[in-house]
C-alpha positions, 0 to 999 in steps of 0.5 A: 928721903926721895918721892916716888912717882909715876911707875915707881909709885906704882912699884912701891904698892906691888908688895901690897897687891897681894891677897890673904886667901882665908881674910878674903874668904873670911870678909867675903862670908861674914857680910854676906850671912850678917846681910842674910841675917838682917833680912832675916830679921825684916822678914821673922821680926814681930816687932815693926822697930826693929824690923826697920832698923833691920832694913837700914843695916842691910842696905848699909850692910849691902854697900859693904858687900857690892864693894867686895864683890868688886874687888872680885870684878878686878880680880883682885879677891878669890879670882881662880876660886869656882864658888867665889865666882858664883857666890859673886855673878849671884850678888851682882844679879841680885844688886842689879850690877850683873858680871857683864855691864859691871866689869865692862863699864868699871874696867873703862873707868879705871882706864879713863879715869878723869880723862876729859872728852872721853866717852863717860862709860861708868863714870860721871860725864865732865864737860868744860865751861866753854863746851857746857855754854856752846852745847845746846839748851837740850843737852845742858839739860841732861848733862846736869840731870845726871850729875843733879843730887835727885839723881843721885838719891834716886840711883836705885832706879836711875842708875840701877834698874835704868843704867846698869841693867834697861840700858844696857841689854837693849843696846846689846841684848846677847851681851848683857842677857844677865841684865834681864836675868837681874831684872826679871828676878828683881822685879819677880821677888818684889811682887811676890813679897807685896803679894804675899806679905804685904806692904809693909814687908814689901817697903822694908824688904824690896825699896828700903836697904835698895835705896839706900845702898843705891843711894850712898853707892851713887854718892861715893862713886860721885864724890871721889872724882868730883870734888874741890880739888880734882883736876881733869886732863885732855887726852894727850896730857892724861897719865894714870899714874897722875890721875890716880893720885889727884884725880881720885880722892881719899875719903876720909871716914871714921871706923863704922863708915870704914867697915860699910864701904869696904876702906872703898875711902883709899880711893886714890889707891884704889886707882893707883892699883886695883889689884890691892884687896880693900882689907889691905889698903888702910896698910898701903897709907899707913905705909907709903908717905907719897899716898898720905899726901891724897886730896881729902874728902869727907861724909861731912855736910858741908862737904857733900854741898861742897861736891853737888855745887861742881858742874864743870872743868874750867882749864883757866883756874884748873879746877872744878866750878860751879855754873856761876 
């Protein structure tokens, strides 16, 4: 059997790059209703333990809804639907990733995935070992801070409040006015919950779900391109198809986490063809043998630690390495 590579492999994925409209609506609306139900539980249930469970479940469901939103922003699902556009525009504001900055930064990421010496728009920066050692101490500290586990843990503040909203609005207010809307809406809702419903409801509705969702999302985005075996290339050597297979991971997950992340663990396939709906990614994996040879990582603690240990690119060993 001939192994397909490059453009042949992209063409092999094209039959799967067709949405099933009723499925797109079913998964979008059912996820939204589940999310609303969990937030209703936070506000209306009397049992504190059940409210805490609803808060954690809301955070996990926000991750799933974000991936579905991400598919819509790729014009992969429900692209021509006005109701869907309204729904997902509002969700982008709710999730502090308004459409103007999210689509621009994420499209850049797809077109420059794991390319050395490109701007780190929409992705974590990467330096070669040599460049890192030649950088100033301030530049080294800034670089390591962005990739630090605490930055990812507090992704709610570092990546979404400041990275997505504050920075984008300050850099281009006219282009990213929706970032200001997202910040004002988020802050206003948070204050109202605290004032009228008390600190416990505020914690469960305005802090815990967002902290959990953004922590998971920030780590997924990190580990999908910063894992043992990932490869980076300079501009002249970079190839879109090769970057999808060699620089994007297949994150092996159990059914629960596949539901929570809406199959984003099949990230190598998503980067090969972003027009494949999230619910068809497992179908591609099963149908194309070339996709089954992907580099893998997991959510196991030892794999998470292994990913966090990677700091710089070493051209000599053709691998991501730590600083020591």
